[in-house]
BALOBA-1460 file (C-alpha; in Angstrom, 3 decimals):
// residues 218
<rec num="1" residu="y" x="77.172" y="90.697" z="86.966"/>
<rec num="2" residu="e" x="74.104" y="92.111" z="85.243"/>
<rec num="3" residu="d" x="76.009" y="95.330" z="84.538"/>
<rec num="4" residu="n" x="78.843" y="93.344" z="83.094"/>
<rec num="5" residu="v" x="76.488" y="91.455" z="80.784"/>
<rec num="6" residu="e" x="74.888" y="94.619" z="79.651"/>
<rec num="7" residu="l" x="78.183" y="96.222" z="79.029"/>
<rec num="8" residu="e" x="79.339" y="93.270" z="76.983"/>
<rec num="9" residu="d" x="76.123" y="93.259" z="75.027"/>
<rec num="10" residu="e" x="76.606" y="96.916" z="74.271"/>
<rec num="11" residu="q" x="80.175" y="96.550" z="73.221"/>
<rec num="12" residu="q" x="79.154" y="93.746" z="70.859"/>
<rec num="13" residu="k" x="76.509" y="95.945" z="69.322"/>
<rec num="14" residu="n" x="78.908" y="98.764" z="68.799"/>
<rec num="15" residu="c" x="81.446" y="96.462" z="67.206"/>
<rec num="16" residu="t" x="78.762" y="95.023" z="64.958"/>
<rec num="17" residu="y" x="77.806" y="98.610" z="63.900"/>
<rec num="18" residu="l" x="81.428" y="99.452" z="63.134"/>
<rec num="19" residu="l" x="81.755" y="96.286" z="61.172"/>
<rec num="20" residu="g" x="78.518" y="97.124" z="59.160"/>
<rec num="21" residu="e" x="80.038" y="100.638" z="58.408"/>
<rec num="22" residu="i" x="83.292" y="99.002" z="57.201"/>
<rec num="23" residu="i" x="81.344" y="96.533" z="55.068"/>
<rec num="24" residu="h" x="79.263" y="99.374" z="53.655"/>
<rec num="25" residu="s" x="82.054" y="101.802" z="52.820"/>
<rec num="26" residu="h" x="84.787" y="99.167" z="51.816"/>
<rec num="27" residu="t" x="82.684" y="96.433" z="50.251"/>
<rec num="28" residu="d" x="85.303" y="95.311" z="47.745"/>
<rec num="29" residu="e" x="88.103" y="95.238" z="50.250"/>
<rec num="30" residu="a" x="85.901" y="93.276" z="52.708"/>
<rec num="31" residu="v" x="84.640" y="90.563" z="50.316"/>
<rec num="32" residu="p" x="87.758" y="88.159" z="50.814"/>
<rec num="33" residu="h" x="87.060" y="88.382" z="54.627"/>
<rec num="34" residu="v" x="83.511" y="87.204" z="54.403"/>
<rec num="35" residu="p" x="84.351" y="83.485" z="55.296"/>
<rec num="36" residu="l" x="86.338" y="84.655" z="58.185"/>
<rec num="37" residu="i" x="83.498" y="86.929" z="59.422"/>
<rec num="38" residu="i" x="80.968" y="84.013" z="59.260"/>
<rec num="39" residu="a" x="83.463" y="81.449" z="60.869"/>
<rec num="40" residu="t" x="84.855" y="83.745" z="63.709"/>
<rec num="41" residu="l" x="81.926" y="85.994" z="64.418"/>
<rec num="42" residu="v" x="78.511" y="84.750" z="63.154"/>
<rec num="43" residu="q" x="78.669" y="81.007" z="63.900"/>
<rec num="44" residu="p" x="79.946" y="81.417" z="67.510"/>
<rec num="45" residu="y" x="77.537" y="84.260" z="68.122"/>
<rec num="46" residu="l" x="74.630" y="82.147" z="66.926"/>
<rec num="47" residu="s" x="75.430" y="79.758" z="69.890"/>
<rec num="48" residu="g" x="75.366" y="82.579" z="72.453"/>
<rec num="49" residu="s" x="72.660" y="84.514" z="74.404"/>
<rec num="50" residu="v" x="69.732" y="86.087" z="72.600"/>
<rec num="51" residu="n" x="71.371" y="89.386" z="72.578"/>
<rec num="52" residu="v" x="74.429" y="87.848" z="71.057"/>
<rec num="53" residu="q" x="72.441" y="85.973" z="68.572"/>
<rec num="54" residu="k" x="70.755" y="89.145" z="67.489"/>
<rec num="55" residu="v" x="74.241" y="90.675" z="66.832"/>
<rec num="56" residu="a" x="75.013" y="87.661" z="64.565"/>
<rec num="57" residu="l" x="71.895" y="88.304" z="62.683"/>
<rec num="58" residu="f" x="72.740" y="91.991" z="62.241"/>
<rec num="59" residu="i" x="75.968" y="90.897" z="60.584"/>
<rec num="60" residu="l" x="74.054" y="88.533" z="58.360"/>
<rec num="61" residu="d" x="71.697" y="91.348" z="57.408"/>
<rec num="62" residu="d" x="74.607" y="93.565" z="56.529"/>
<rec num="63" residu="l" x="76.272" y="90.783" z="54.359"/>
<rec num="64" residu="a" x="72.953" y="90.120" z="52.604"/>
<rec num="65" residu="e" x="72.293" y="93.994" z="52.005"/>
<rec num="66" residu="y" x="75.787" y="95.358" z="51.291"/>
<rec num="67" residu="f" x="77.252" y="92.418" z="49.316"/>
<rec num="68" residu="g" x="74.327" y="90.644" z="47.808"/>
<rec num="69" residu="a" x="74.436" y="87.501" z="45.794"/>
<rec num="70" residu="e" x="76.896" y="88.931" z="43.209"/>
<rec num="71" residu="k" x="79.746" y="89.683" z="45.577"/>
<rec num="72" residu="l" x="79.033" y="86.924" z="48.011"/>
<rec num="73" residu="g" x="78.853" y="84.163" z="45.370"/>
<rec num="74" residu="a" x="76.115" y="81.493" z="45.236"/>
<rec num="75" residu="e" x="77.453" y="79.202" z="47.923"/>
<rec num="76" residu="t" x="77.994" y="81.915" z="50.579"/>
<rec num="77" residu="w" x="74.800" y="83.759" z="49.704"/>
<rec num="78" residu="k" x="72.770" y="80.450" z="50.130"/>
<rec num="79" residu="k" x="74.469" y="79.905" z="53.510"/>
<rec num="80" residu="v" x="73.596" y="83.514" z="54.702"/>
<rec num="81" residu="a" x="70.077" y="83.162" z="53.413"/>
<rec num="82" residu="e" x="69.488" y="79.763" z="55.132"/>
<rec num="83" residu="l" x="70.668" y="81.216" z="58.502"/>
<rec num="84" residu="i" x="68.484" y="84.306" z="58.202"/>
<rec num="85" residu="v" x="65.387" y="82.466" z="57.188"/>
<rec num="86" residu="t" x="65.800" y="79.960" z="60.043"/>
<rec num="87" residu="y" x="65.469" y="82.741" z="62.548"/>
<rec num="88" residu="a" x="62.458" y="84.350" z="61.052"/>
<rec num="89" residu="t" x="59.974" y="82.384" z="63.157"/>
<rec num="90" residu="r" x="61.790" y="82.246" z="66.414"/>
<rec num="91" residu="t" x="59.841" y="82.824" z="69.511"/>
<rec num="92" residu="e" x="62.189" y="85.826" z="70.581"/>
<rec num="93" residu="p" x="60.789" y="88.905" z="68.962"/>
<rec num="94" residu="e" x="64.155" y="90.549" z="68.703"/>
<rec num="95" residu="l" x="65.670" y="87.687" z="66.653"/>
<rec num="96" residu="r" x="62.446" y="87.402" z="64.533"/>
<rec num="97" residu="r" x="62.708" y="91.035" z="63.807"/>
<rec num="98" residu="a" x="66.335" y="91.025" z="62.669"/>
<rec num="99" residu="a" x="65.628" y="87.906" z="60.489"/>
<rec num="100" residu="c" x="62.563" y="89.253" z="58.892"/>
<rec num="101" residu="f" x="64.397" y="92.403" z="57.964"/>
<rec num="102" residu="g" x="67.200" y="90.329" z="56.529"/>
<rec num="103" residu="i" x="64.731" y="88.528" z="54.288"/>
<rec num="104" residu="g" x="63.818" y="91.814" z="52.660"/>
<rec num="105" residu="s" x="67.554" y="92.472" z="51.938"/>
<rec num="106" residu="l" x="67.835" y="88.917" z="50.444"/>
<rec num="107" residu="a" x="64.945" y="89.748" z="48.170"/>
<rec num="108" residu="k" x="66.508" y="93.204" z="47.258"/>
<rec num="109" residu="c" x="70.029" y="92.007" z="46.627"/>
<rec num="110" residu="g" x="69.620" y="88.272" z="45.912"/>
<rec num="111" residu="g" x="69.091" y="88.459" z="42.192"/>
<rec num="112" residu="t" x="68.434" y="85.131" z="40.498"/>
<rec num="113" residu="l" x="69.356" y="83.327" z="43.627"/>
<rec num="114" residu="f" x="66.216" y="84.417" z="45.387"/>
<rec num="115" residu="p" x="63.413" y="82.889" z="43.348"/>
<rec num="116" residu="p" x="64.088" y="79.305" z="44.529"/>
<rec num="117" residu="i" x="63.596" y="80.309" z="48.079"/>
<rec num="118" residu="a" x="60.831" y="82.896" z="47.463"/>
<rec num="119" residu="g" x="57.930" y="80.642" z="48.450"/>
<rec num="120" residu="n" x="59.668" y="79.583" z="51.751"/>
<rec num="121" residu="c" x="60.439" y="83.191" z="52.575"/>
<rec num="122" residu="l" x="56.822" y="84.184" z="52.061"/>
<rec num="123" residu="a" x="55.668" y="81.228" z="54.121"/>
<rec num="124" residu="v" x="58.005" y="82.036" z="57.088"/>
<rec num="125" residu="l" x="57.092" y="85.774" z="56.893"/>
<rec num="126" residu="s" x="53.517" y="84.891" z="57.041"/>
<rec num="127" residu="s" x="54.031" y="82.795" z="60.179"/>
<rec num="128" residu="a" x="56.051" y="85.508" z="61.765"/>
<rec num="129" residu="i" x="53.168" y="87.932" z="61.199"/>
<rec num="130" residu="t" x="50.724" y="85.597" z="62.941"/>
<rec num="131" residu="m" x="52.778" y="84.797" z="65.956"/>
<rec num="132" residu="k" x="51.264" y="85.819" z="69.063"/>
<rec num="133" residu="t" x="52.498" y="88.870" z="70.881"/>
<rec num="134" residu="g" x="53.568" y="88.048" z="74.453"/>
<rec num="135" residu="k" x="52.998" y="90.317" z="77.519"/>
<rec num="136" residu="k" x="56.701" y="90.979" z="77.615"/>
<rec num="137" residu="n" x="58.527" y="92.740" z="74.724"/>
<rec num="138" residu="k" x="55.215" y="93.808" z="73.369"/>
<rec num="139" residu="t" x="57.090" y="96.669" z="71.348"/>
<rec num="140" residu="e" x="59.630" y="94.208" z="70.021"/>
<rec num="141" residu="s" x="56.861" y="91.881" z="68.899"/>
<rec num="142" residu="a" x="55.008" y="94.721" z="67.089"/>
<rec num="143" residu="t" x="58.164" y="95.833" z="65.224"/>
<rec num="144" residu="a" x="59.014" y="92.137" z="64.334"/>
<rec num="145" residu="r" x="55.564" y="91.952" z="62.739"/>
<rec num="146" residu="d" x="56.067" y="95.217" z="60.933"/>
<rec num="147" residu="n" x="59.447" y="93.930" z="59.517"/>
<rec num="148" residu="a" x="57.796" y="90.748" z="58.312"/>
<rec num="149" residu="i" x="55.148" y="92.779" z="56.624"/>
<rec num="150" residu="a" x="57.766" y="95.230" z="55.076"/>
<rec num="151" residu="s" x="59.731" y="92.416" z="53.686"/>
<rec num="152" residu="i" x="56.809" y="90.882" z="51.831"/>
<rec num="153" residu="g" x="56.580" y="94.312" z="50.189"/>
<rec num="154" residu="k" x="60.207" y="94.128" z="49.295"/>
<rec num="155" residu="i" x="59.640" y="90.657" z="47.662"/>
<rec num="156" residu="i" x="56.880" y="92.196" z="45.698"/>
<rec num="157" residu="k" x="59.063" y="95.121" z="44.585"/>
<rec num="158" residu="y" x="62.256" y="93.167" z="43.792"/>
<rec num="159" residu="q" x="61.061" y="89.654" z="42.937"/>
<rec num="160" residu="a" x="57.575" y="89.909" z="41.555"/>
<rec num="161" residu="g" x="58.447" y="87.471" z="38.829"/>
<rec num="162" residu="s" x="59.153" y="84.751" z="41.306"/>
<rec num="163" residu="i" x="55.788" y="84.946" z="43.183"/>
<rec num="164" residu="p" x="52.041" y="85.152" z="42.387"/>
<rec num="165" residu="a" x="52.197" y="88.856" z="42.588"/>
<rec num="166" residu="n" x="48.581" y="89.639" z="42.239"/>
<rec num="167" residu="d" x="47.574" y="87.346" z="45.007"/>
<rec num="168" residu="i" x="50.416" y="88.474" z="47.278"/>
<rec num="169" residu="w" x="49.753" y="92.072" z="46.537"/>
<rec num="170" residu="e" x="46.218" y="91.701" z="47.618"/>
<rec num="171" residu="k" x="47.044" y="89.849" z="50.824"/>
<rec num="172" residu="w" x="49.859" y="92.448" z="51.549"/>
<rec num="173" residu="l" x="47.518" y="95.464" z="51.347"/>
<rec num="174" residu="h" x="45.271" y="93.806" z="54.016"/>
<rec num="175" residu="l" x="48.248" y="93.899" z="56.355"/>
<rec num="176" residu="l" x="48.856" y="97.528" z="55.874"/>
<rec num="177" residu="p" x="49.335" y="100.185" z="57.222"/>
<rec num="178" residu="i" x="52.656" y="99.548" z="59.273"/>
<rec num="179" residu="k" x="52.247" y="101.338" z="62.479"/>
<rec num="180" residu="d" x="55.202" y="100.803" z="64.863"/>
<rec num="181" residu="d" x="58.392" y="100.682" z="62.813"/>
<rec num="182" residu="r" x="58.448" y="104.252" z="61.275"/>
<rec num="183" residu="q" x="61.280" y="103.518" z="58.846"/>
<rec num="184" residu="e" x="59.807" y="100.440" z="57.479"/>
<rec num="185" residu="a" x="56.379" y="102.232" z="57.283"/>
<rec num="186" residu="k" x="57.802" y="104.892" z="55.226"/>
<rec num="187" residu="q" x="59.373" y="102.516" z="52.666"/>
<rec num="188" residu="a" x="56.340" y="100.246" z="52.527"/>
<rec num="189" residu="h" x="53.763" y="102.936" z="52.062"/>
<rec num="190" residu="q" x="55.991" y="104.771" z="49.399"/>
<rec num="191" residu="l" x="56.057" y="101.421" z="47.535"/>
<rec num="192" residu="v" x="52.278" y="101.336" z="47.546"/>
<rec num="193" residu="i" x="52.211" y="104.880" z="46.019"/>
<rec num="194" residu="d" x="54.954" y="103.922" z="43.488"/>
<rec num="195" residu="i" x="52.877" y="100.800" z="42.354"/>
<rec num="196" residu="l" x="49.770" y="102.787" z="42.294"/>
<rec num="197" residu="i" x="51.303" y="105.470" z="40.021"/>
<rec num="198" residu="g" x="53.258" y="103.181" z="37.822"/>
<rec num="199" residu="s" x="50.770" y="100.195" z="37.480"/>
<rec num="200" residu="p" x="47.318" y="101.534" z="38.405"/>
<rec num="201" residu="d" x="45.437" y="98.646" z="37.019"/>
<rec num="202" residu="f" x="47.507" y="96.232" z="38.913"/>
<rec num="203" residu="a" x="47.308" y="98.164" z="42.151"/>
<rec num="204" residu="v" x="43.498" y="98.654" z="42.298"/>
<rec num="205" residu="g" x="42.785" y="95.091" z="41.198"/>
<rec num="206" residu="p" x="40.055" y="93.712" z="38.947"/>
<rec num="207" residu="n" x="37.028" y="96.121" z="38.941"/>
<rec num="208" residu="g" x="38.790" y="98.341" z="41.494"/>
<rec num="209" residu="i" x="38.281" y="95.663" z="44.231"/>
<rec num="210" residu="l" x="41.426" y="96.964" z="46.164"/>
<rec num="211" residu="l" x="40.438" y="100.626" z="46.138"/>
<rec num="212" residu="s" x="38.966" y="100.453" z="49.765"/>
<rec num="213" residu="d" x="42.246" y="98.911" z="51.026"/>
<rec num="214" residu="l" x="44.350" y="101.592" z="49.363"/>
<rec num="215" residu="i" x="42.215" y="104.339" z="50.810"/>
<rec num="216" residu="r" x="42.323" y="102.722" z="54.370"/>
<rec num="217" residu="i" x="46.142" y="102.738" z="54.353"/>
<rec num="218" residu="f" x="46.405" y="106.476" z="53.819"/>
């Protein structure tokens, strides 16, 4: 029975990967099918096991990243955003990780629809970062935390006008470096470098108060 469950989970993950590739490479053709994807895949999967719920979140992340607000339209984007944000503070780290990653995609591709939810996104990401790491799934918990930290960076990068950027920047630097998720670490640390080069006065803070944090990260 356990083997069958694992096989089913693996098949669902593979199907999700293929769907993501189709969405990525044939975005315009896939747009009309988004309501069907949500109704027949996402919603039923969100009622399934943790592994199946994770698959649903992967699909939502793909919709947020590859379609964005422009192609999804306001109503559908808000629905996708609401579902992603809801899962960012779940106790299961694998769900938390997927949702926290998705918030970064919402910030990157949400355009003018993101600012109204920026404060709530920062709040849930902060909560996700401080959630206790259980004895089980320690690695998943660590990468979930990393994804939450990384998504705050993406909000700073893509939606700085919708947040108190100076305050969030300082708090974000205190959370770095990212250690477990290498891909997110690379992007987040590159962002620090880009901001330091492009806006040095902002990056180092008043009277260079943040220099020690910047040095510590690297």
